[in-house]
C-alpha positions as CSV (number, residue, x, y, z in Angstrom):
1,X,-85.1,40.2,89.1
2,X,-81.8,39.8,90.1
3,X,-79.6,36.9,89.3
4,X,-76.6,35.7,91.2
5,X,-76.0,35.6,94.8
6,X,-77.6,38.8,96.1
7,X,-81.2,39.7,96.9
8,X,-82.9,42.6,95.5
9,X,-82.5,44.8,98.6
10,X,-78.8,43.7,98.9
11,X,-78.0,44.5,95.3
12,X,-79.8,47.8,95.8
13,X,-77.7,48.7,98.9
14,X,-74.4,47.5,97.1
15,X,-74.9,49.5,93.9
16,X,-76.2,52.6,96.0
17,X,-73.0,52.3,98.1
18,X,-70.7,52.0,95.0
19,X,-72.5,54.9,93.2
20,X,-70.5,57.4,95.0
21,X,-66.8,58.1,94.2
22,X,-65.8,58.7,97.9
23,X,-67.5,55.6,99.0
24,X,-65.5,53.7,96.2
25,X,-62.3,55.3,97.3
26,X,-63.0,54.4,101.0
27,X,-63.5,50.8,100.0
28,X,-60.2,50.7,98.0
29,X,-58.3,52.1,101.0
30,X,-59.5,49.9,103.4
31,X,-59.4,46.7,101.3
32,X,-55.6,47.3,101.0
33,X,-55.4,47.9,104.8
34,X,-57.9,48.6,107.6
35,X,-57.8,52.1,108.9
36,X,-59.6,53.8,111.7
37,X,-62.4,56.2,110.8
38,X,-60.4,59.1,112.2
39,X,-57.5,58.2,109.6
40,X,-60.1,58.0,106.8
41,X,-61.4,61.4,107.8
42,X,-58.1,63.0,107.5
43,X,-58.0,62.0,103.9
44,X,-60.9,63.7,102.6
45,X,-61.9,67.5,102.6
46,X,-65.1,66.8,104.6
47,X,-66.2,66.6,108.1
48,X,-65.6,63.4,110.4
49,X,-69.3,63.1,110.4
50,X,-69.6,62.9,106.6
51,X,-66.9,60.3,106.5
52,X,-68.6,58.4,109.3
53,X,-71.8,58.5,107.1
54,X,-70.1,57.1,104.1
55,X,-68.7,54.4,106.2
56,X,-72.2,53.4,107.4
57,X,-73.7,53.0,103.7
58,X,-70.7,50.8,103.0
59,X,-71.4,48.9,106.1
60,X,-75.1,48.5,105.4
61,X,-74.2,47.2,102.0
62,X,-71.8,44.7,103.8
63,X,-68.8,45.9,101.9
64,X,-67.1,46.9,105.1
65,X,-67.1,45.9,108.7
66,X,-65.7,47.7,111.9
67,X,-64.0,46.3,114.6
68,X,-62.8,47.9,118.0
69,X,-59.2,48.5,118.8
70,X,-59.1,50.3,122.1
71,X,-61.2,53.6,121.4
72,X,-61.0,53.3,117.6
73,X,-63.1,51.7,115.2
74,X,-61.2,50.0,112.4
75,X,-62.8,49.6,109.1
76,X,-61.9,46.6,107.0
77,X,-62.9,45.6,103.5
78,X,-65.1,42.6,103.3
79,X,-63.6,40.4,100.4
80,X,-66.4,37.9,100.6
81,X,-69.1,40.7,99.7
82,X,-67.0,41.9,97.0
83,X,-66.9,38.4,95.5
84,X,-70.8,38.2,95.7
85,X,-70.8,41.4,93.7
86,X,-68.3,40.0,91.3
87,X,-70.7,36.9,90.7
88,X,-73.5,39.1,90.3
89,X,-71.7,41.2,87.6
90,X,-70.6,38.0,86.0
91,X,-74.2,36.8,85.9
92,X,-75.2,39.9,84.1
93,X,-72.2,39.7,81.6
94,X,-73.4,36.0,80.8
95,X,-76.9,37.3,80.1
96,X,-75.5,40.0,77.9
97,X,-73.1,37.5,76.0
98,X,-75.9,35.1,75.4
99,X,-78.0,37.7,73.9
100,X,-75.1,39.0,71.8
101,X,-74.5,35.4,70.7
102,X,-78.3,35.1,69.7
103,X,-78.1,38.3,67.7
104,X,-74.8,37.1,66.0
105,X,-76.5,33.9,65.1
106,X,-79.5,35.6,63.6
107,X,-77.1,37.9,61.6
108,X,-75.2,34.8,60.3
109,X,-78.5,32.9,59.2
110,X,-79.2,35.7,56.6
């Protein structure tokens, strides 16, 4: 059961996308400023195709979007999607805090 603003499938895609350090770095980069896939590919010691695949995973998770600028595809971070992820994590934190408060209450009753 997923709490918050994402479906089970959406949450799976987001956490899968964020599980990889390269994808997290790409996301950080494009949140600061949109970049073409070619510009991104020059920053990593991997092939253009590999970077393209990382971007595709981020795009399927709705963490980035692409727009055309001439012949280039510009990758942009999706702030709205990041807010939904933050709300999901906040919901999990609230569950944990409630449980911790219950445990503290039980310990204080003794």
